[in-house]
C-alpha positions as CSV (number, residue, x, y, z in Angstrom):
1,M,28.9,-6.8,-9.2
2,S,27.7,-5.4,-12.5
3,K,31.0,-6.4,-14.1
4,V,30.5,-10.0,-12.9
5,F,26.9,-10.1,-14.2
6,W,27.9,-8.9,-17.7
7,R,30.9,-11.1,-18.0
8,I,29.2,-14.4,-17.0
9,L,25.4,-14.3,-17.3
10,P,24.9,-13.6,-21.0
11,L,27.1,-16.5,-22.0
12,I,25.6,-18.9,-19.4
13,A,22.1,-17.9,-20.3
14,L,22.8,-18.5,-24.0
15,A,24.1,-21.9,-23.2
16,Y,21.0,-22.8,-21.1
17,L,18.7,-21.5,-23.9
18,F,20.0,-24.1,-26.2
19,A,20.2,-26.7,-23.5
20,Y,16.5,-26.3,-22.7
21,M,15.5,-26.0,-26.4
22,D,17.3,-29.3,-27.2
23,R,15.7,-30.9,-24.2
24,V,12.0,-30.2,-25.0
25,N,11.9,-29.4,-28.8
26,V,10.7,-33.0,-29.1
27,S,7.3,-31.6,-27.8
28,F,6.9,-29.6,-31.0
29,A,8.1,-32.5,-33.2
30,A,5.8,-35.0,-31.4
31,A,2.6,-34.8,-33.4
32,Q,4.3,-35.0,-36.8
33,M,7.0,-37.4,-35.7
34,N,4.6,-39.8,-33.9
35,D,2.3,-39.9,-36.9
36,D,5.2,-40.4,-39.3
37,L,6.9,-43.1,-37.3
38,K,3.7,-44.7,-35.8
39,F,4.7,-44.0,-32.2
40,S,2.0,-44.5,-29.5
41,A,1.7,-42.1,-26.5
42,T,3.4,-44.8,-24.4
43,I,6.4,-44.9,-26.7
44,Y,6.6,-41.1,-26.8
45,G,6.2,-40.8,-23.1
46,L,9.0,-43.4,-22.4
47,G,11.3,-41.8,-24.9
48,G,10.6,-38.3,-23.6
49,G,11.3,-39.5,-20.1
50,L,14.5,-41.5,-20.9
51,F,16.4,-38.2,-21.4
52,F,15.9,-37.5,-17.7
53,L,16.9,-41.0,-16.6
54,G,20.2,-40.6,-18.4
55,Y,20.5,-37.1,-16.9
56,A,19.9,-38.5,-13.4
57,L,22.3,-41.5,-13.6
58,F,25.2,-39.3,-14.7
59,E,24.4,-36.2,-12.7
60,I,26.8,-36.8,-9.8
61,P,29.7,-38.1,-11.9
62,S,29.4,-35.1,-14.2
63,N,29.4,-32.6,-11.4
64,L,32.5,-34.3,-9.9
65,M,34.2,-34.0,-13.3
66,L,33.2,-30.3,-13.4
67,V,35.0,-29.8,-10.0
68,R,38.1,-31.7,-11.3
69,F,38.4,-30.1,-14.7
70,G,36.8,-26.7,-14.1
71,A,33.5,-25.2,-15.2
72,R,34.7,-23.7,-18.4
73,Q,36.1,-26.9,-19.9
74,W,33.3,-29.2,-18.6
75,I,30.4,-27.0,-19.6
76,A,31.9,-26.6,-23.0
77,R,32.2,-30.4,-23.3
78,I,28.5,-30.8,-22.3
79,M,27.3,-28.3,-24.9
80,I,29.3,-29.7,-27.8
81,T,28.2,-33.3,-27.2
82,W,24.5,-32.5,-26.6
83,G,24.3,-30.3,-29.7
84,L,25.6,-33.1,-31.9
85,L,23.2,-35.7,-30.3
86,S,20.2,-33.3,-30.5
87,A,20.9,-32.8,-34.2
88,G,21.2,-36.6,-34.5
89,M,17.6,-37.0,-33.4
90,M,16.7,-36.3,-37.1
91,F,17.9,-39.9,-38.0
92,V,15.4,-41.6,-35.6
93,Q,13.3,-44.2,-37.4
94,T,12.4,-46.8,-34.7
95,P,11.3,-46.8,-31.1
96,M,14.7,-48.2,-29.9
97,Q,16.6,-45.5,-31.8
98,F,14.3,-42.9,-30.2
99,Y,15.0,-44.4,-26.7
100,V,18.8,-44.6,-27.2
101,L,19.2,-41.1,-28.5
102,R,17.0,-39.5,-25.8
103,F,18.9,-41.4,-23.1
104,L,22.3,-40.4,-24.6
105,L,21.1,-36.8,-24.9
106,G,20.4,-36.9,-21.1
107,V,23.8,-38.4,-20.4
108,A,25.5,-35.6,-22.5
109,E,23.6,-32.8,-20.7
110,A,24.0,-34.3,-17.2
111,G,25.5,-31.9,-14.7
112,F,24.8,-28.7,-16.6
113,Y,22.3,-27.1,-14.3
114,P,23.7,-28.2,-10.9
115,G,27.2,-27.4,-12.2
116,V,26.1,-23.8,-13.0
117,I,24.6,-23.5,-9.5
118,Y,27.8,-24.7,-8.0
119,Y,29.8,-22.3,-10.2
120,F,27.6,-19.4,-9.2
121,S,28.3,-20.2,-5.5
122,S,31.9,-19.1,-6.0
123,W,30.9,-15.8,-7.8
124,F,27.6,-14.5,-6.3
125,P,26.9,-13.8,-2.6
126,P,23.3,-14.4,-1.4
127,C,22.2,-10.8,-1.9
128,H,22.9,-11.2,-5.6
129,R,22.3,-14.9,-6.2
130,G,18.5,-14.8,-6.9
131,R,19.1,-12.2,-9.6
132,A,22.0,-14.2,-11.0
133,V,20.0,-17.4,-11.2
134,S,16.9,-15.7,-12.6
135,R,18.9,-14.1,-15.3
136,F,20.5,-17.4,-16.2
137,Y,17.3,-19.4,-15.8
138,V,15.3,-16.9,-17.9
139,A,16.7,-18.8,-20.9
140,S,14.1,-21.5,-20.1
141,P,11.0,-19.4,-20.9
142,L,12.9,-17.6,-23.7
143,S,13.6,-20.9,-25.3
144,S,9.8,-21.3,-25.5
145,V,9.6,-18.0,-27.2
146,V,12.2,-19.1,-29.8
147,M,10.7,-22.6,-30.3
148,G,7.2,-21.3,-30.5
149,G,8.2,-18.7,-33.1
150,I,10.3,-21.0,-35.4
151,S,9.1,-24.5,-34.8
152,G,5.9,-24.1,-36.8
153,W,7.9,-22.8,-39.7
154,L,10.5,-25.6,-39.4
155,L,7.7,-28.2,-39.4
156,G,6.4,-26.5,-42.5
157,L,9.6,-27.4,-44.3
158,D,8.2,-31.0,-44.6
159,G,9.5,-32.6,-47.8
160,H,12.3,-30.1,-48.5
161,A,15.6,-31.8,-49.4
162,D,13.8,-35.1,-48.7
163,L,13.6,-34.4,-45.0
164,Q,10.4,-34.4,-42.8
165,G,9.6,-31.2,-41.0
166,W,10.4,-32.7,-37.6
167,Q,13.9,-33.7,-39.0
168,W,14.5,-30.1,-40.0
169,L,13.5,-29.0,-36.5
170,F,16.0,-31.2,-34.7
171,L,18.8,-30.3,-37.2
172,V,18.3,-26.5,-37.0
173,Q,17.8,-26.3,-33.3
174,G,20.6,-28.7,-32.4
175,L,23.8,-27.6,-34.2
176,P,24.0,-24.0,-32.7
177,A,24.7,-25.5,-29.3
178,V,28.1,-26.8,-30.6
179,L,29.1,-23.2,-31.6
180,V,28.0,-21.9,-28.1
181,G,30.1,-24.6,-26.5
182,L,33.2,-23.3,-28.3
183,L,32.4,-19.8,-27.1
184,V,32.1,-21.1,-23.5
185,L,35.5,-22.8,-23.9
186,R,37.0,-19.5,-25.0
187,F,35.4,-16.9,-22.8
188,L,33.9,-18.3,-19.5
189,P,36.0,-17.2,-16.5
190,E,36.8,-19.8,-13.8
191,A,36.9,-17.9,-10.5
192,P,37.1,-14.4,-9.1
193,G,40.7,-14.7,-8.2
194,T,41.8,-15.6,-11.7
195,V,40.4,-12.6,-13.6
196,H,42.0,-9.2,-14.2
197,W,38.8,-7.2,-14.7
198,L,38.0,-7.2,-10.9
199,T,39.8,-4.9,-8.5
200,M,41.4,-6.3,-5.4
201,H,38.7,-4.6,-3.3
202,E,35.9,-6.2,-5.4
203,K,37.5,-9.7,-5.1
204,A,37.9,-9.3,-1.4
205,W,34.2,-8.2,-1.0
206,I,33.0,-11.3,-2.9
207,Q,35.2,-13.6,-0.8
208,D,34.1,-12.0,2.5
209,E,30.4,-12.3,1.7
210,L,30.7,-15.9,0.6
211,A,32.7,-16.7,3.8
212,R,29.9,-15.1,6.0
213,E,27.4,-17.3,4.3
214,Q,29.4,-20.5,4.9
215,A,29.9,-19.5,8.6
216,R,26.1,-19.2,9.0
217,I,25.4,-22.6,7.4
218,G,28.1,-24.5,9.4
219,V,30.7,-27.0,8.3
220,P,29.3,-30.4,7.4
221,V,30.6,-33.5,9.1
222,R,30.8,-35.5,5.9
223,H,30.3,-34.3,2.3
224,N,30.7,-37.4,0.0
225,V,28.1,-39.0,-2.3
226,L,26.7,-41.3,0.4
227,A,26.5,-38.5,2.9
228,A,24.6,-36.4,0.3
229,F,21.9,-39.0,-0.1
230,A,21.7,-39.4,3.7
231,N,21.4,-35.7,4.4
232,P,17.8,-34.8,5.3
233,R,18.1,-31.3,3.7
234,V,19.2,-32.9,0.4
235,L,16.4,-35.5,0.6
236,L,13.8,-32.8,1.2
237,L,15.1,-30.6,-1.6
238,G,15.3,-33.8,-3.8
239,A,11.6,-34.7,-3.0
240,I,10.6,-31.2,-3.9
241,G,12.5,-31.4,-7.2
242,F,11.1,-34.9,-8.0
243,L,7.5,-33.5,-7.8
244,L,8.3,-30.1,-9.3
245,I,10.4,-31.1,-12.3
246,G,8.3,-34.2,-12.9
247,A,5.0,-32.3,-13.1
248,I,6.4,-29.3,-15.1
249,T,8.4,-31.4,-17.6
250,T,5.5,-33.8,-18.2
251,F,3.1,-31.0,-19.1
252,I,5.7,-29.2,-21.3
253,L,6.4,-32.4,-23.3
254,S,2.7,-32.5,-24.3
255,A,1.7,-28.9,-24.1
256,P,1.4,-28.2,-27.8
257,M,-0.9,-31.3,-28.2
258,I,-3.0,-30.3,-25.1
259,L,-3.4,-26.8,-26.4
260,A,-4.3,-27.9,-29.9
261,G,-7.0,-30.2,-28.5
262,A,-8.4,-27.6,-26.0
263,T,-8.4,-24.6,-28.3
264,G,-8.8,-26.1,-31.8
265,L,-5.8,-24.0,-32.9
266,A,-3.5,-25.1,-35.7
267,P,0.3,-25.7,-35.1
268,K,1.5,-22.2,-35.9
269,P,-1.0,-20.4,-33.6
270,V,-0.2,-22.9,-30.9
271,G,3.5,-22.1,-31.4
272,Y,2.7,-18.4,-31.0
273,L,0.7,-19.1,-27.8
274,V,3.7,-21.0,-26.4
275,S,5.9,-18.1,-27.3
276,L,3.6,-15.7,-25.5
277,G,3.8,-18.0,-22.4
278,G,7.6,-18.0,-22.6
279,L,7.6,-14.2,-22.7
280,V,5.2,-14.0,-19.7
281,G,7.4,-16.6,-17.8
282,A,10.6,-14.7,-18.5
283,I,9.1,-11.4,-17.2
284,I,7.7,-13.0,-14.0
285,M,10.9,-14.9,-13.3
286,L,13.0,-11.7,-13.4
287,I,10.6,-9.9,-11.1
288,A,10.6,-12.9,-8.7
289,G,14.4,-13.1,-8.7
290,N,14.7,-9.4,-7.8
291,Y,12.0,-9.6,-5.2
292,A,13.6,-12.6,-3.5
293,D,17.0,-10.9,-3.2
294,R,15.4,-7.9,-1.6
295,H,13.1,-9.6,0.8
296,G,14.9,-12.9,1.3
297,D,12.0,-15.3,1.7
298,R,12.3,-17.1,-1.6
299,F,10.7,-20.3,-0.4
300,L,7.5,-18.6,0.6
301,N,7.4,-17.0,-2.9
302,S,7.9,-20.4,-4.4
303,F,4.9,-21.7,-2.4
304,W,2.6,-19.1,-3.8
305,F,3.7,-19.7,-7.3
306,T,3.1,-23.5,-6.7
307,V,-0.5,-22.6,-5.7
308,V,-0.9,-20.9,-9.1
309,L,0.6,-23.9,-10.8
310,A,-1.9,-26.2,-9.1
311,G,-4.8,-23.9,-10.2
312,S,-3.7,-24.1,-13.8
313,F,-3.7,-27.9,-13.8
314,L,-7.1,-27.9,-12.1
315,V,-8.6,-25.7,-14.9
316,L,-7.0,-27.6,-17.7
317,S,-8.2,-30.9,-16.2
318,M,-11.9,-29.9,-16.5
319,P,-13.9,-29.4,-19.7
320,S,-13.5,-25.7,-20.5
321,V,-13.9,-23.1,-23.3
322,P,-10.8,-22.3,-25.3
323,M,-10.2,-18.9,-23.6
324,A,-10.2,-20.6,-20.2
325,A,-7.6,-23.1,-21.4
326,I,-5.4,-20.2,-22.8
327,I,-5.6,-18.3,-19.5
328,A,-4.7,-21.5,-17.6
329,Y,-1.7,-22.2,-19.9
330,L,-0.5,-18.6,-19.4
331,A,-0.8,-19.1,-15.6
332,F,1.2,-22.3,-15.9
333,A,3.9,-20.4,-17.9
334,A,4.0,-17.6,-15.4
335,S,4.7,-20.0,-12.5
336,C,6.5,-23.0,-13.9
337,F,9.9,-21.3,-14.5
338,A,9.8,-19.1,-11.4
339,I,9.4,-22.0,-9.0
340,P,12.6,-24.0,-9.9
341,M,14.5,-20.7,-10.1
342,L,13.5,-19.7,-6.6
343,T,14.1,-23.2,-5.2
344,S,17.5,-23.8,-6.8
345,S,18.8,-20.3,-6.0
346,G,18.2,-21.3,-2.3
347,W,20.3,-24.5,-2.4
348,A,23.4,-22.6,-1.4
349,E,21.5,-21.1,1.5
350,V,20.7,-24.6,2.8
351,L,23.9,-26.5,2.0
352,H,27.5,-25.7,2.9
353,V,29.8,-25.1,-0.1
354,R,31.6,-28.4,0.7
355,E,28.2,-30.2,0.3
356,L,27.1,-28.2,-2.6
357,A,28.8,-29.8,-5.6
358,V,27.6,-33.3,-4.7
359,G,24.5,-32.1,-2.9
360,A,23.2,-30.1,-5.9
361,A,23.9,-33.1,-8.2
362,A,22.0,-35.4,-5.8
363,I,19.1,-33.0,-5.7
364,N,19.0,-32.7,-9.4
365,T,19.3,-36.5,-9.8
366,M,16.1,-37.0,-7.8
367,S,14.5,-34.2,-9.8
368,Q,15.4,-35.9,-13.1
369,I,14.1,-39.3,-11.9
370,G,10.7,-37.5,-11.4
371,A,11.0,-36.2,-15.0
372,F,11.6,-39.8,-16.2
373,V,8.8,-41.5,-14.2
374,T,6.0,-39.0,-14.7
375,P,6.1,-38.7,-18.5
376,Y,6.0,-42.5,-18.8
377,A,3.0,-42.7,-16.4
378,W,1.4,-39.9,-18.3
379,G,1.7,-41.8,-21.6
380,V,0.3,-45.0,-20.2
381,A,-2.6,-43.0,-18.8
382,K,-3.2,-41.4,-22.2
383,D,-3.2,-44.7,-24.0
384,A,-5.5,-46.3,-21.4
385,T,-8.1,-43.5,-21.2
386,G,-7.7,-41.8,-24.6
387,G,-7.4,-38.3,-23.1
388,F,-5.2,-36.1,-20.9
389,Q,-7.7,-35.6,-18.0
390,A,-6.4,-38.4,-15.8
391,G,-2.8,-37.2,-16.3
392,L,-3.7,-33.7,-15.4
393,F,-5.4,-34.8,-12.2
394,G,-2.2,-36.6,-11.4
395,L,-0.2,-33.4,-11.9
396,L,-2.6,-31.5,-9.7
397,A,-2.1,-34.0,-6.9
398,M,1.7,-33.7,-7.3
399,T,1.6,-30.0,-7.0
400,L,-0.6,-30.1,-3.9
401,V,2.0,-32.3,-2.1
402,L,4.7,-29.9,-3.4
403,C,3.0,-27.0,-1.7
404,A,3.2,-28.8,1.7
405,L,6.9,-29.8,1.2
406,T,7.8,-26.2,0.3
407,L,6.2,-24.9,3.5
408,L,8.1,-27.5,5.5
409,L,11.4,-26.4,3.8
410,R,10.7,-22.8,4.6
411,H,10.0,-23.6,8.2
412,Q,13.4,-25.3,8.5
413,V,15.3,-22.5,6.7
414,R,13.7,-19.8,8.9
415,G,15.3,-21.6,11.9
416,R,18.6,-20.0,10.8
417,M,19.0,-16.3,11.1
418,P,20.4,-15.1,7.7
419,L,23.0,-12.3,7.5
420,V,21.9,-9.9,4.8
421,A,24.8,-8.2,3.0
422,V,24.7,-4.7,1.4
423,A,25.0,-5.1,-2.3
424,E,27.8,-3.3,-4.0
């Protein structure tokens, strides 16, 4: 499987790095942009969340298009359009323009993550899937390393070529996604049976292991869009995603401002702290992916990481010394990327492949609705109270419910006896 890993994962990880960067780089632009354009916390929260509404509404249609046109062409289309729209954020001047572009950016990126999970289901058997997803999803924390390292410098370009610093940030971090989209169109392979660099034995092993997994799950009675939203397993995974992605995204969108207020640090040191958090998150995620593949109980691992996530919100919600806030943030960074990686790498263990394309999109749709609703509620709470404490208590409550749902999902999955393959 090493040939598959090296042929697919570097390119997909690079694509997701820019996807995640263009999704949340607004968090670094926020303080300067909001001050320059006179945006309130409510305006910023609504605009930040509208990305995820656009993502949610077009998630299922996008995944259906991926199945029809192929992963290579559709992922390339996604990247090229979102790169252009992300760079276009530099032209925002009014709240309505901010809302429209954030919404369109979500529409452009819709289907990327569940599409990759579906694509991986045709390449990686269960004994390799946790490592595959972790090595792809590691781009999320690594994007924090990149953004934290260069965003302060880009914001410092304020006034160069008659552009504000936040405009430079959107321009420089948006356009590279277009180039990566062209690389995907040229180099991403479609399926094991279409490539020349796997032997017949290797292709047969992959197909046999995937067939064993599908036999264990069982054939679904129906697998259309309505059936996906009526499937109790999809609904449970969707509820978990709603709480998880809602809580994580909301905090990330305001993390630089929260850290600046809690520590008294200037923008550049805050950026370095975010970079350190991204590095910690990347290391922990890779370890978690390897551990889950070897021991199989990825949902129990997800539960314990969620406990750590709840603890970080608890510490940050209370008056604390700067060092306590820094430690709590690093605990957040260590857990916030590992949890969705563990959960989503288990989707193919819960849903039959015939359910997976629509089911994964339905799960992610519910997840992105959480990422729309929660930032808006956060912004309203910030404007009403003048601080972040009420919002942090809300995130704490969400993660406690998430702990309970994760244990419920683990109980249901353990009712099936998994067949563990020997990795080649």
